[in-house]
C-alpha positions in Angstrom: -43.0 -45.0 12.7 -45.0 -43.4 9.9 -46.8 -40.3 9.0 -50.7 -40.4 8.5 -52.4 -38.7 5.8 -56.2 -38.3 5.6 -57.5 -36.8 2.3 -61.2 -35.8 1.7 -62.4 -38.5 4.1 -66.0 -39.0 4.1 -68.3 -41.3 6.2 -72.1 -42.1 5.8 -74.3 -44.4 7.7 -77.1 -44.8 4.9 -78.4 -41.4 4.2 -76.8 -39.8 7.3 -73.4 -38.2 6.6 -71.2 -38.0 9.8 -67.7 -37.1 8.2 -67.7 -34.3 5.5 -64.4 -34.3 3.7 -61.9 -34.2 6.4 -58.2 -33.3 5.5 -55.4 -33.9 8.2 -51.7 -34.5 7.9 -49.8 -36.2 10.7 -46.2 -36.1 10.5 -43.9 -38.9 11.6 -43.6 -39.0 15.5 -46.2 -36.3 15.9 -48.8 -36.3 18.9 -52.1 -35.2 17.4 -55.3 -34.7 19.4 -58.8 -35.0 17.8 -61.1 -32.9 20.0 -64.6 -31.7 20.0 -68.0 -32.4 21.6 -69.9 -35.6 21.7 -71.1 -36.6 18.2 -68.5 -34.3 16.3 -67.1 -37.4 14.4 -63.6 -37.8 16.0 -64.0 -41.5 17.4 -65.5 -42.4 14.0 -62.4 -40.8 12.2 -60.1 -42.7 14.6 -61.9 -46.0 14.0 -61.4 -45.4 10.2 -57.7 -45.0 10.6 -57.6 -48.2 12.5 -59.9 -49.9 9.8 -62.7 -50.7 12.3 -65.0 -48.5 10.2 -65.1 -48.4 6.4 -64.7 -45.2 4.8 -67.3 -43.9 2.3 -65.0 -41.8 0.3 -61.5 -40.3 0.3 -58.2 -41.8 1.2 -56.2 -42.7 4.2 -52.6 -43.5 4.0 -50.1 -44.9 6.9 -46.6 -44.1 5.7 -46.6 -44.8 1.9 -49.4 -47.0 1.9 -53.1 -46.6 1.1 -55.0 -48.5 3.7 -58.4 -48.1 2.6 -59.0 -51.7 2.3 -56.3 -53.0 4.3 -57.5 -55.1 7.5 -56.9 -53.6 10.9 -54.4 -56.1 11.7 -52.2 -55.5 8.8 -52.0 -51.7 9.4 -49.4 -52.0 11.8 -51.3 -49.7 14.4 -52.2 -50.4 18.0 -55.4 -49.0 19.9 -55.9 -48.2 23.3 -59.7 -48.2 24.3 -61.6 -46.3 26.8 -62.7 -49.6 28.6 -59.1 -51.0 28.8 -60.5 -54.4 27.2 -58.3 -56.5 29.4 -58.9 -60.3 29.6 -59.9 -60.9 33.2 -58.6 -64.5 33.3 -55.2 -63.6 32.2 -52.3 -62.1 34.2 -51.0 -58.6 33.3 -47.9 -60.4 31.6 -50.2 -62.6 29.6 -52.4 -59.7 28.6 -49.5 -57.7 27.3 -48.2 -60.8 25.6 -51.3 -61.9 23.9 -50.9 -60.4 20.4 -47.3 -61.6 20.2 -48.4 -65.2 21.0 -51.1 -64.8 18.4 -48.5 -63.8 15.9 -46.3 -66.8 16.8 -43.3 -64.9 18.1 -40.5 -66.5 19.8 -41.1 -66.9 23.7 -37.6 -65.0 24.1 -38.7 -62.0 22.1 -42.2 -61.9 23.9 -40.4 -62.0 27.3 -38.0 -59.3 26.2 -40.8 -57.0 24.7 -43.3 -57.5 27.8 -40.3 -56.6 30.3 -39.4 -53.6 28.4 -42.9 -52.3 28.3 -43.4 -53.0 31.9 -40.2 -51.4 32.9 -41.4 -48.2 30.7 -44.7 -48.1 32.6 -43.7 -49.1 36.0 -45.7 -52.6 35.7 -42.7 -55.0 36.7 -44.0 -55.6 40.3 -47.6 -56.3 38.8 -46.9 -58.9 36.1 -48.3 -61.6 37.9 -51.6 -60.0 39.0 -54.9 -60.2 37.4 -57.0 -57.2 36.1 -59.2 -57.4 39.2 -56.4 -56.8 41.6 -55.5 -53.6 39.9 -56.5 -49.9 40.2 -58.0 -48.0 37.3 -54.8 -46.2 36.4 -53.0 -49.6 36.6 -55.2 -51.2 34.1 -54.9 -48.4 31.8 -51.2 -48.6 32.0 -51.4 -52.5 31.1 -53.5 -51.6 28.1 -50.8 -49.1 26.9 -48.4 -51.8 27.6 -50.1 -54.2 25.4 -50.1 -51.6 22.8 -46.2 -50.8 23.4 -45.2 -54.4 22.9 -46.5 -54.4 19.3 -44.1 -51.8 18.4 -46.5 -50.1 16.0 -45.9 -47.5 13.4 -48.9 -45.7 14.9 -50.6 -45.4 18.3 -54.4 -44.6 18.4 -56.0 -43.7 21.8 -59.9 -43.4 22.2 -60.7 -41.5 25.2 -58.6 -43.6 27.3 -58.6 -41.3 30.5 -62.5 -40.9 30.7 -63.2 -43.8 33.3 -60.4 -42.4 35.6 -61.0 -40.0 38.3 -59.6 -36.6 38.4 -56.2 -37.3 40.2 -55.4 -40.3 37.9 -56.4 -38.4 34.8 -53.8 -35.8 35.6 -51.2 -38.6 36.4 -52.0 -40.6 33.1 -51.8 -37.5 31.2 -48.3 -37.0 32.1 -47.4 -40.6 31.9 -48.8 -40.7 28.2 -46.9 -37.6 27.1 -43.7 -38.9 28.7 -44.1 -42.1 26.9 -44.5 -40.4 23.6 -41.3 -38.4 24.2 -39.6 -41.6 24.8 -40.9 -43.7 22.2 -41.4 -41.0 19.4 -44.2 -43.1 17.8 -46.9 -41.1 15.7 -49.9 -40.9 18.0 -53.6 -40.1 17.4 -55.5 -39.3 20.6 -59.2 -38.7 20.6 -60.9 -36.7 23.6 -63.6 -34.4 24.4 -61.6 -32.8 27.3 -59.9 -29.6 25.9 -57.6 -29.4 29.0 -56.2 -33.0 27.8 -56.1 -31.7 24.3 -54.0 -28.6 25.4 -51.6 -30.3 27.8 -50.8 -33.2 25.6 -50.8 -32.4 22.0 -48.3 -31.2 19.6 -51.1 -30.4 17.1 -55.0 -30.0 17.7 -57.6 -30.9 15.5 -60.9 -29.2 16.6 -63.7 -30.9 15.1 -67.5 -30.0 15.1 -70.5 -31.7 13.2 -68.1 -33.9 11.0 -65.9 -31.2 9.8 -62.5 -29.6 10.9 -62.8 -26.2 12.3 -59.2 -25.7 12.9 -55.8 -27.3 13.1 -52.8 -26.0 14.9 -50.6 -25.9 17.8 -52.3 -25.6 21.3 -51.4 -22.0 22.1 -52.0 -20.8 18.6 -55.6 -22.2 18.7 -56.0 -20.4 22.3 -54.4 -17.1 21.3 -55.9 -17.0 17.4 -59.1 -19.1 17.1 -60.3 -19.1 13.6 -64.0 -18.8 14.6 -66.5 -18.4 17.6 -66.7 -22.3 17.9 -63.1 -22.8 18.4 -63.0 -19.6 20.7 -65.8 -21.1 22.9 -64.5 -24.7 23.0 -60.8 -24.2 23.6 -60.0 -22.7 27.0 -61.6 -23.3 30.4 -63.4 -21.2 31.9 -64.5 -20.4 28.2 -64.0 -17.1 26.4 -66.6 -14.6 27.1 -68.6 -13.4 24.1 -70.6 -10.4 23.9 -72.9 -9.3 20.9 -72.8 -5.5 19.7 -71.6 -2.9 17.4 -68.0 -1.8 16.2 -67.7 1.9 16.4 -64.6 3.5 14.5 -64.6 7.3 15.0 -60.9 8.2 15.6 -60.4 5.2 17.8 -62.1 1.8 17.7 -64.6 1.0 20.5 -67.2 -1.9 21.0 -70.7 -1.0 22.3 -72.2 -4.1 23.6 -75.3 -5.1 25.7 -76.9 -2.6 27.8 -74.9 0.2 26.2 -71.6 -1.3 27.8 -68.5 0.3 26.0 -65.4 -1.8 25.8 -62.0 -0.8 24.2 -60.5 -2.2 21.0 -56.9 -2.1 20.0 -57.7 -1.8 16.2 -60.4 -2.6 13.8 -60.8 -3.8 10.3 -61.0 -0.9 7.6 -64.8 -0.1 6.7 -66.2 -1.7 9.8 -67.9 1.5 11.5 -71.3 0.3 12.9 -70.5 -3.5 11.8 -72.4 -6.0 14.0 -69.5 -8.0 15.8 -69.1 -10.6 18.8 -66.5 -9.3 21.2 -64.4 -12.1 22.8 -62.4 -11.7 25.8 -60.6 -14.5 27.9 -61.5 -14.6 31.7 -58.0 -13.9 32.6 -57.7 -10.9 30.3 -60.0 -8.8 32.5 -58.5 -6.3 35.2 -60.0 -4.2 37.9 -59.7 -0.7 36.5 -61.4 2.9 37.6 -62.3 3.3 33.7 -63.8 -0.1 33.3 -67.3 -1.0 32.8 -69.4 -1.6 35.5 -70.3 -5.2 36.5 -72.2 -6.8 39.4 -70.6 -10.0 41.1 -73.1 -12.8 41.1 -71.0 -16.0 42.1 -67.4 -16.2 43.6 -65.5 -19.5 43.1 -62.0 -19.5 44.7 -59.9 -22.5 43.4 -56.9 -21.9 45.4 -54.5 -20.6 42.9 -57.0 -18.3 41.5 -60.6 -16.5 42.1 -63.2 -17.2 39.5 -66.1 -14.5 39.3 -69.3 -14.8 37.6 -70.6 -11.4 37.1 -73.3 -9.4 35.2 -72.0 -6.9 32.4 -74.6 -5.0 30.7 -77.1 -7.5 31.8 -75.0 -10.5 30.3 -73.2 -13.0 32.2 -69.4 -13.2 32.1 -66.5 -14.9 33.9 -63.4 -13.2 35.0 -60.5 -14.7 36.5 -58.0 -13.2 39.2 -54.8 -14.4 40.7 -55.0 -11.9 43.5 -56.9 -12.5 46.7 -59.7 -10.0 46.2 -62.2 -9.9 49.1 -65.3 -9.9 46.9 -68.7 -10.3 47.8 -71.9 -11.2 45.7 -73.9 -8.2 44.9 -70.6 -6.1 45.0 -70.1 -3.8 42.1 -66.7 -3.7 40.6 -65.2 -2.2 37.2 -63.8 -4.5 34.6 -61.6 -3.6 31.7 -60.2 -6.2 29.0 -56.7 -5.7 27.9 -57.5 -4.2 24.3 -54.5 -5.8 22.7 -55.8 -9.4 23.7 -59.5 -8.6 22.6 -61.0 -11.1 19.8 -63.5 -9.8 17.2 -65.6 -12.1 15.2 -68.3 -11.2 12.5 -71.8 -11.5 14.0 -73.1 -13.4 11.0 -70.4 -15.9 10.1 -68.7 -16.2 13.4 -65.4 -16.0 11.7 -62.4 -14.1 13.1 -61.9 -10.6 11.9 -58.4 -9.1 11.6 -57.3 -5.7 11.2 
């Protein structure tokens, strides 16, 4: 196992710059998820760690060694790809053993490592099957087993669950996390799915347009996003954001679209009449007599909760309730956010405001 240090790393394809001075420190044994929308540079950064892409500037260290010009096979990493990349003419056992055979490892060592990985991943009954005889989830396990047998310093996962259906995605999320807890190998995992990021990571790196927007533990990013991008990207359903003005006259209050007034627990000094963006998570709305009037548009029951899309001051918002309300489209309800859980962002820069 080893730490990974990314220092001022840049990447350009000709005159097009896609990674802009990224700095990330990954400690030994940590599970770090790179998350962001398509085109943000997360997979390119992962490929640079693997040595599959050259870097245009900066430094990447694995352990104590700078690996900028070290070939991929000498970096002591193992990568699991989105498309499994299994050899169709080889059995599960042969697929898992292939890298060790290329390395010239003794037959007894190969058999021992393959069996150990197969036991960890529940693949023992499938060792003599071919990839075409496996389900999607089983194929992904074989790809993971092929990485495990190498006993690398670092695991790299490039959107490994995107080809699976919803049920398998949930199961494989759990299996990968359990695998990490058992092996304690440093892991860098790329996904565009923020639910995967929240449920699996020790630390999340949120990327956007080739830069790092915020780094932190999953719940820290959820509770204290640094800016509007992170606030909108982390969380499902997304945080509601309303543009308006902050009023501070004895007590702080937000005036939003259509003259809607919403509570604020506290405000930065000198912020009276300041243009702001008011953020509130869907689950932080409650129904209250002194709340702001909203008109229900769509009701989405999910079983454990009810998601309500409503118009508040002419703007669409989402509220989530655990109670079994008998709502109807067109009905008027009064919604009030918990002022202690409200987020305020500067309207110009999008950065979080602190009182």
